[in-house]
matplotlib code that plots the C-alpha trace (Angstrom):
import matplotlib.pyplot as plt

x = [33.0, 31.0, 28.7, 29.5, 26.9, 28.1, 25.6, 26.3, 24.6, 26.7, 26.4, 25.5, 28.4, 28.0, 31.2, 31.5, 34.6, 36.4, 38.7, 41.8, 45.1, 46.9, 44.6, 40.9, 39.9, 36.8, 34.1, 32.7, 29.2, 28.7, 25.1, 23.9, 23.5, 19.8, 19.3, 17.3, 17.5, 19.1, 17.9, 20.4, 19.1, 21.5, 21.0, 22.8, 24.2, 21.0, 18.8, 17.4, 17.0, 17.5, 16.6, 18.1, 16.6, 18.7, 17.3, 19.6, 21.0, 22.6, 25.9, 27.9, 27.2, 29.2, 27.5, 29.3, 28.5, 28.1, 25.2, 23.6, 24.8, 24.4, 26.9, 28.6, 27.9, 27.9, 30.6, 29.7, 28.8, 26.7, 24.9, 23.7, 21.8, 21.7, 18.7, 18.3, 15.3, 14.8, 12.3, 10.3, 10.0, 6.5, 5.8, 6.8, 4.9, 1.7, 2.2, 2.7, -0.3, -2.5, -1.2, -1.9, -5.4, -6.1, -5.2, -1.8, 0.8, 3.6, 5.9, 4.8, 7.0, 9.5, 10.3, 13.9, 15.2, 15.1, 18.3, 20.0, 20.6, 24.0, 24.6, 27.5, 28.7, 31.3, 32.6, 32.7, 35.4, 36.0, 33.9, 35.9, 35.3, 37.6, 39.4, 37.5, 40.5, 42.1, 41.5, 42.6, 45.2, 45.4, 48.3, 50.4, 49.3, 50.9, 54.3, 54.3, 56.5, 55.0, 56.2, 53.2, 53.4, 52.8, 49.1, 47.7, 45.6, 43.5, 42.2, 39.6, 36.9, 38.0, 36.4, 37.2, 35.8, 36.1, 35.9, 37.8, 39.1, 40.0, 41.7, 44.9, 44.1, 43.4, 45.8, 47.0, 44.7, 41.9, 39.0, 36.0, 33.3, 30.3, 31.6, 31.9, 33.3, 35.0, 36.3, 38.7, 40.5, 39.9, 38.3, 35.7, 34.2, 32.7, 32.5, 30.5, 32.3, 30.2, 32.3, 29.5, 30.2, 27.4, 24.6, 21.5, 23.3, 23.1, 26.4, 25.9, 28.6, 27.5, 29.3, 28.6, 30.2, 30.8, 31.4, 33.0, 36.7, 37.1, 37.4, 34.0, 32.2, 29.2, 29.0, 26.9, 26.2, 25.2, 24.5, 26.1, 25.4, 29.0, 28.0, 25.5, 27.4, 24.4, 23.7, 20.1, 20.2, 21.9, 21.6, 23.3, 25.0, 22.9, 19.7, 17.1, 16.0, 13.4, 13.8, 12.8, 11.3, 10.0, 7.9, 7.4, 3.9, 5.3, 4.1, 6.5, 7.1, 8.8, 10.1, 8.1, 8.7, 5.0, 3.3, -0.4, -1.1, 0.9, 2.7, 2.8, 4.6, 5.1, 6.7, 6.2, 5.0, 2.9, 3.8, 3.6, 4.4, 6.0, 5.1, 7.7, 7.7, 10.8, 11.1, 14.0, 11.6, 10.4, 7.1, 6.4, 7.8, 5.1, 5.2, 2.4, 2.4, 0.0, 0.2, -1.9, -1.7, -4.0, -5.4, -6.2, -5.5, -4.5, -3.1, -0.7, 0.1, 3.8, 4.5, 1.3, 2.3, 1.7, -2.1, -4.3, -7.0, -8.2, -8.6, -10.4, -10.7, -10.5, -14.0, -15.6, -18.5, -18.7, -19.6, -19.0, -18.0, -18.9, -18.4, -20.6, -19.7, -22.1, -20.0, -22.6, -21.2, -22.9, -22.4, -23.6, -25.0, -23.5, -26.1, -26.2, -29.1, -27.9, -24.6, -24.5, -26.7, -26.5, -28.1, -28.5, -28.3, -26.3, -24.9, -23.5, -21.6, -22.1, -24.3, -26.0, -25.9, -27.9, -27.6, -30.7, -29.6, -32.0, -29.3, -29.3, -33.0, -35.5, -39.2, -40.4, -44.2, -45.8, -47.4, -51.1, -50.5, -54.2, -54.4, -51.2, -52.8, -55.9, -53.8, -51.7, -54.8, -55.4, -51.8, -51.5, -48.8, -47.4, -44.9, -42.7, -39.3, -37.1, -37.2, -33.5, -33.8, -35.0, -38.5, -36.9, -35.6, -39.0, -39.6, -42.5, -43.6, -45.3, -44.3, -43.0, -46.0, -48.6, -46.5, -46.0, -49.7, -50.8, -48.4, -46.6, -43.2, -39.9, -38.2, -40.4, -43.0, -40.4, -38.2, -38.8, -36.7, -36.4, -36.5, -40.0, -41.3, -39.9, -41.4, -44.9, -44.5, -43.5, -46.3, -48.8, -47.4, -47.9, -51.5, -52.1, -50.5, -52.8, -55.8, -54.7, -54.2, -57.8, -59.2, -57.2, -58.7, -62.2, -61.6, -60.2, -63.3, -65.6, -63.8, -64.1, -67.9, -68.3, -66.6, -68.9, -71.9, -70.7, -70.2, -73.7, -75.3, -73.4, -74.5, -78.2, -77.9, -76.5, -79.3, -81.9, -80.5, -80.4, -84.1, -85.2, -83.4, -85.1, -88.6]
y = [-1.4, -4.6, -6.4, -10.0, -12.1, -15.4, -17.7, -20.8, -22.8, -20.9, -17.3, -14.9, -12.6, -9.4, -7.8, -4.2, -4.2, -0.9, 0.1, 1.9, 3.0, -0.2, -3.1, -3.8, -3.2, -4.8, -3.7, -6.8, -7.1, -10.4, -11.5, -13.7, -17.4, -17.4, -14.8, -16.1, -13.0, -9.7, -6.4, -3.7, -0.2, 2.2, 6.0, 8.0, 11.5, 13.0, 11.2, 8.6, 5.1, 1.7, -1.6, -5.0, -8.2, -11.3, -14.7, -17.3, -19.5, -23.0, -21.8, -18.6, -15.8, -12.8, -9.5, -6.6, -3.4, -1.6, -3.8, -2.2, 1.4, 1.3, 2.3, 5.6, 6.0, 9.7, 11.2, 12.0, 10.4, 7.2, 5.6, 2.0, 0.0, -3.8, -5.3, -9.0, -11.3, -14.6, -17.4, -18.9, -22.5, -24.0, -24.0, -20.4, -19.4, -20.9, -18.9, -15.8, -16.3, -17.0, -13.8, -11.8, -13.3, -12.3, -8.7, -8.5, -6.2, -7.4, -10.2, -13.4, -14.7, -17.3, -15.7, -15.1, -11.6, -9.4, -8.9, -5.5, -3.8, -2.6, 0.8, 2.7, 5.0, 5.3, 8.0, 7.9, 10.1, 10.1, 7.0, 5.0, 4.2, 6.0, 3.7, 4.0, 2.7, 6.1, 8.3, 11.7, 11.7, 14.3, 16.6, 18.8, 22.4, 24.7, 26.0, 23.6, 20.7, 17.3, 16.5, 16.5, 19.1, 18.2, 17.8, 20.5, 19.3, 22.0, 20.7, 23.5, 25.2, 26.8, 30.0, 31.5, 35.0, 34.8, 32.2, 29.0, 27.0, 23.3, 21.3, 20.9, 23.6, 26.3, 29.3, 32.3, 35.2, 33.0, 35.1, 33.8, 36.1, 35.2, 31.7, 30.9, 27.4, 26.2, 22.7, 22.9, 20.1, 17.3, 14.7, 16.2, 14.3, 15.2, 12.1, 11.8, 9.1, 8.2, 6.5, 5.6, 2.2, 1.9, -0.6, 1.0, 4.1, 5.0, 4.7, 4.7, 6.6, 9.0, 10.9, 13.8, 13.1, 15.6, 13.7, 10.3, 10.0, 7.6, 8.8, 8.7, 8.8, 10.8, 14.5, 14.1, 15.2, 12.2, 11.3, 7.9, 5.5, 4.3, 1.6, 0.0, 0.8, 2.4, 5.7, 6.6, 10.1, 11.5, 14.7, 14.4, 17.4, 19.5, 18.4, 21.1, 23.8, 22.7, 19.1, 18.4, 21.3, 21.1, 24.1, 25.6, 24.2, 20.7, 20.3, 18.7, 20.0, 18.0, 20.6, 23.3, 25.7, 26.4, 23.1, 23.5, 20.1, 17.7, 16.4, 18.2, 17.0, 19.7, 19.0, 20.0, 16.5, 13.9, 14.1, 10.6, 8.1, 4.7, 1.8, -0.9, -4.3, -6.2, -9.9, -9.5, -10.6, -13.6, -12.1, -11.7, -8.4, -5.9, -2.3, 0.3, 3.9, 6.5, 9.8, 12.5, 15.0, 17.0, 13.8, 11.8, 10.6, 7.0, 3.9, 2.0, -1.7, -1.4, -5.1, -6.1, -4.4, -0.8, -1.2, 1.5, -0.3, 2.9, 6.3, 9.6, 12.2, 15.9, 17.4, 14.3, 15.4, 15.3, 11.8, 10.2, 7.3, 7.7, 5.0, 5.7, 4.8, 1.9, 0.4, 1.3, 2.5, 5.3, 6.3, 9.8, 10.0, 11.0, 9.0, 5.4, 3.4, 0.0, -1.9, -0.3, 2.8, 4.1, 7.6, 7.5, 5.1, 1.9, 0.4, -3.1, -4.4, -8.0, -10.2, -9.0, -12.1, -12.0, -14.4, -16.6, -19.9, -21.8, -22.0, -18.2, -17.9, -18.8, -18.4, -20.0, -19.6, -21.0, -18.3, -18.5, -17.7, -17.2, -14.4, -12.8, -12.8, -11.1, -8.5, -7.9, -7.1, -4.2, -2.9, 0.4, 0.2, 3.5, 4.9, 7.6, 9.3, 10.3, 13.9, 14.3, 12.7, 14.1, 13.4, 11.1, 8.7, 6.9, 3.7, 1.4, -0.2, 0.3, 2.8, 1.5, 3.0, 1.1, -2.1, -2.0, -1.3, -4.1, -6.8, -5.6, -6.8, -4.7, -2.7, 0.3, 1.9, 4.0, 1.2, -1.6, -4.8, -6.2, -9.7, -9.0, -7.7, -10.8, -13.0, -11.4, -11.9, -15.6, -16.2, -14.6, -16.5, -19.8, -18.8, -18.0, -21.3, -23.2, -21.3, -21.9, -25.6, -25.8, -24.0, -26.2, -29.2, -27.7, -26.9, -30.4, -31.9, -29.6, -30.4, -34.2, -33.7, -31.7, -34.4, -37.0, -34.9, -34.4, -38.1, -38.8, -36.2, -37.5, -41.1, -40.0, -38.1, -41.1, -43.4, -41.0, -40.9, -44.7, -45.0, -42.4, -44.1, -47.5, -46.2]
z = [-11.6, -11.2, -8.8, -8.3, -6.6, -5.1, -3.4, -1.4, 1.3, 3.8, 2.6, -0.1, -1.0, -3.0, -4.5, -5.7, -7.8, -8.0, -10.8, -9.7, -11.4, -10.3, -9.5, -8.9, -5.3, -3.8, -1.4, 0.0, 1.5, 3.3, 3.4, 6.3, 5.6, 6.2, 3.5, 0.6, -1.6, -2.0, -3.3, -4.5, -4.8, -6.6, -6.5, -9.3, -8.8, -10.3, -7.8, -10.1, -8.6, -10.1, -8.3, -8.9, -7.3, -6.8, -5.6, -4.1, -6.8, -6.7, -8.0, -8.0, -10.5, -11.6, -12.7, -14.3, -12.4, -15.7, -16.3, -13.2, -13.7, -17.5, -20.1, -19.6, -15.9, -15.1, -12.9, -9.3, -6.0, -6.2, -3.2, -2.8, -0.3, -0.1, 1.7, 2.3, 2.4, 4.2, 3.9, 6.7, 7.7, 7.1, 10.8, 11.2, 8.1, 9.6, 12.8, 10.7, 8.5, 11.6, 13.2, 10.1, 9.8, 13.4, 12.5, 14.2, 12.6, 14.8, 14.0, 15.8, 18.6, 17.4, 14.0, 13.2, 13.6, 10.5, 8.5, 8.6, 5.3, 4.2, 2.6, 1.2, -1.6, -4.3, -6.6, -10.4, -12.0, -15.7, -16.1, -13.5, -9.9, -7.5, -5.1, -1.8, 0.1, -0.4, 2.6, 3.5, 6.3, 9.0, 8.2, 10.6, 10.7, 8.2, 9.3, 12.3, 13.0, 12.6, 16.1, 18.4, 21.2, 24.8, 25.9, 28.1, 31.0, 32.8, 36.1, 36.3, 34.4, 31.1, 30.1, 26.7, 26.1, 22.4, 19.6, 19.5, 16.5, 16.9, 14.2, 12.3, 9.8, 12.3, 11.8, 13.7, 13.4, 12.3, 10.9, 12.9, 11.6, 13.7, 14.5, 18.2, 17.8, 14.6, 13.7, 10.8, 9.2, 6.6, 9.1, 11.3, 14.2, 17.6, 19.9, 23.1, 25.1, 28.1, 30.7, 33.0, 34.7, 37.3, 36.7, 35.3, 34.0, 30.4, 28.7, 24.9, 23.0, 20.2, 17.5, 15.2, 11.8, 9.0, 5.7, 5.0, 5.1, 2.1, -1.5, -3.1, 0.3, 1.1, 1.8, 4.9, 8.4, 10.7, 14.2, 14.8, 17.6, 18.2, 20.7, 18.4, 15.2, 13.6, 11.9, 12.8, 11.3, 8.2, 6.1, 2.7, 1.2, -1.2, 0.4, -0.5, 2.0, 4.4, 3.4, 7.0, 8.9, 12.5, 13.2, 16.7, 16.6, 16.4, 12.9, 10.4, 6.9, 4.1, 1.6, 3.2, 6.2, 6.7, 7.5, 7.9, 9.4, 11.6, 8.5, 5.2, 2.1, -0.5, -3.9, -7.6, -8.7, -7.0, -3.3, -1.9, 0.7, 0.1, 2.4, 1.8, 3.6, 2.8, 3.3, 5.8, 8.6, 6.7, 5.5, 1.8, 0.4, -0.5, -1.5, -1.6, -2.6, -1.5, -3.5, -5.0, -7.9, -10.2, -11.7, -8.6, -5.1, -5.4, -3.7, -5.9, -5.6, -6.7, -6.2, -8.1, -11.3, -10.1, -10.4, -8.8, -6.9, -5.2, -6.7, -5.8, -8.6, -7.8, -7.4, -5.9, -3.7, 0.0, 1.3, -2.0, 0.2, 3.9, 6.6, 9.6, 13.2, 12.9, 10.1, 7.5, 4.2, 2.4, -1.2, -1.8, 1.8, 5.1, 7.1, 5.7, 7.1, 5.9, 5.5, 2.0, 1.4, -2.2, -2.7, -6.4, -9.3, -9.1, -12.2, -12.2, -15.2, -14.1, -12.0, -8.7, -6.4, -3.2, -0.2, -0.2, 1.2, 3.4, 6.0, 6.3, 6.9, 9.7, 10.6, 7.3, 6.7, 3.5, 1.3, 0.4, -3.3, -4.1, -1.5, -2.8, -6.3, -4.9, -3.1, -6.2, -8.2, -5.8, -5.8, -7.9, -10.5, -11.8, -14.2, -12.7, -12.4, -9.5, -8.3, -9.1, -12.5, -15.8, -17.2, -19.8, -17.1, -16.6, -14.6, -13.9, -10.6, -7.3, -4.6, -1.3, 0.7, -1.4, -1.4, 2.4, 3.0, 0.7, 1.7, 4.9, 3.8, 4.2, 6.8, 6.5, 4.3, 2.5, 1.3, -1.1, -1.4, -4.9, -3.4, -1.9, -5.3, -6.9, -4.2, -4.8, -8.5, -8.1, -5.7, -8.0, -10.9, -9.0, -8.2, -11.8, -12.9, -10.6, -11.9, -15.5, -14.6, -13.2, -16.2, -18.5, -16.8, -17.1, -20.7, -21.4, -19.7, -21.6, -24.9, -24.1, -23.3, -26.5, -28.4, -27.0, -27.7, -31.2, -31.7, -30.3, -32.5, -35.5, -34.7, -34.4, -37.7, -39.4, -38.1, -39.3, -42.7, -43.0, -41.8, -44.4, -47.3, -46.3, -47.0]

ax = plt.figure().add_subplot(projection="3d")
ax.plot(x, y, z, "-o")
ax.set_aspect("equal")
plt.show()
């Protein structure tokens, strides 16, 4: 079996070639002309999934299906789904981007309709694909003539005080057990053909389908919308017990019959939810997983290399991250008093950058640095440790109450802004620099005076020596 992908300006055509005893049959999946890519997802009989992405190419390409299934494809029923992507025009893309930026989750008006996916199945037997064109025909009942009997029309209510069997394989003295109504043959369908003709009356036709008729088709029970040619609900054969369970409380269980919350997913390994946005609507394809296990609860960026940008480890304390109604975020606190309130140590393996642009500030008042220096001289400086920390975790600095009482800066007497401490230090440094400059000038003047005095004294001493030597 092989997939052949042919791409042209008009259409993208995917072939599933099927080996039969006589000749190769083909299941053809036509892809709309505006499709820019195709994704084939293949499900093997054991439930494993493989994905194959194809982008539109300039010329046709042929791909051997064994390259998709792998060598020695196992016998059994295989399923596949082909989804299609499309690209947006630059104008439509700008509209879409603007809508996304505005927070909209809906497709903006004017975008092309999304492309429907195509799904199907095939059967592998003895390593070969079974011809899906082979279907089971309805046969005449055993012991009966193949000539159809006359139809019976009952123009009144029909009451059967017993069981009924409908189908070509029903027999005389059928053993019904507890069955009240039995359908029995090799092609089972119940169709609801609504003949409403009046304007405004619902007239969609529905059908209950048990199993595909083609060889290699699905063992399934489906509800089909005959009018729209869609299959909105399907249960595949051998689905586990309680695969989907709707409790009397209205709660939904996935693989559990005792859902505790509105939706409960129960499985032996990493229950999760996949959020997959295809590019069928023109938006960039993106897939996220949300799952949890004994190691962590995580969000996985599948499209971005399966990175885990968000993780919560088991045993994390209450309010490890807490977002208040005000929008404040608390780390280790349930009542954050600022945009980010960290109750505990903060470690930054990098640079802490604080907004300090002149354009972000107002009410500028020049600081009297000399006064700040005088105030700083009166500020008590301590060494200390936090109550929750050990005695070995010592720090140095003022307490907020003393700093607030001395300088009056900050939001309250219990909090201390590092920028205020730095500002006081800078102002005091400037004052000290000016004092040092004044003292340097005084020292320089004194040194110059001293030098003059020394030169004067030296000159007088020299004159005295000369006068003495003359006598």
